[in-house]
N, C-alpha and C positions, 0 to 999 in steps of 0.2 A: 444137598438139602432135599428132603423128601417132597416138599411142595409148599407153596406159599399158603398162609392162613386163608387167603381169599380164593383159593382154587380147590380146597378140600371140601367135598360135598358133606354138608351137615346131615345128621340124622333127622333134622327138621325140614329137609329139602321137600318142597311141595306143600308143606303144611299151611303156608299163607294162602295158597290157592284154595285149600279146603275151607279156610275162614271166609274167603270171598264167596265161595259156593254156598256156605251156610247163610251168609247175610242176604243173599239174593235168591234163596231157595223158593220163596213164595213168588209166583209170577206177578202178583200185584205189587210187589216191592219195586218201586221205580227209583227210589233214592234211600240212602242211609246217611246218618249223621257221623261226623268225625268221632264223637263219643261212642257210638255204636261199634265202630271199627276197633277203637282202643279196648273197649270192654270185651269184644269177641276175641281179640288177640290174647288178652290176659286170661280169659276164661278157658282158652285152649292150651294154657300153660306153655306158650311159645317163649323162646329165649329172649333175653334182654335186648338183643340186636333188633328183633322184629317188633318188640314193644316200642323201642326207640323210633323205628320207622313209622309206626302208626302215630306216634306222638308228633312226628314232623309234619303230618298233614295239616294244612291250614284249616282253621275253623270253617264250618259250613256243611252243606249237604252234597252228596256225591251220587251220580249215576254210576252204574257198574263200570262203564267205559272210563269215565273221568277218574274214578277211584283207582282203577288199574293203571292208568297213565301216570297218576301221581306216585303210586307205590313203585312202579317200574322205574320211574325217574330217580327216586331215592335209592332203589336197589342198585341201579347202574352207577349212581354217584358214589356209592360205597364199594363198588366192585364186588357185590355179593350175589350176582346172578348165578354163578356156578356153585355158590355155597347154599343158597336158599331157593333158587329158582325164581322165575318171574311169574306174573299173574295175568289172567285174561278173563 
């Protein structure tokens, strides 16, 4: 077998990091809402897996660190770190 589905790097690898960078590009942005994250993921035409991850976020507002922790936890839980990358 050539490789498991969860170890093959997606063409979208690193794109979630780009979304995080977009959300927090303005230095005055201290927090973002869950809805902001979902809309940004959808606006960037990311795959259904990443839209699902954004949808798993509990309602509320997120600092960059808290958002990354939440997303990385979901990424690890799905074993998608090698597929999509983690965020910081």
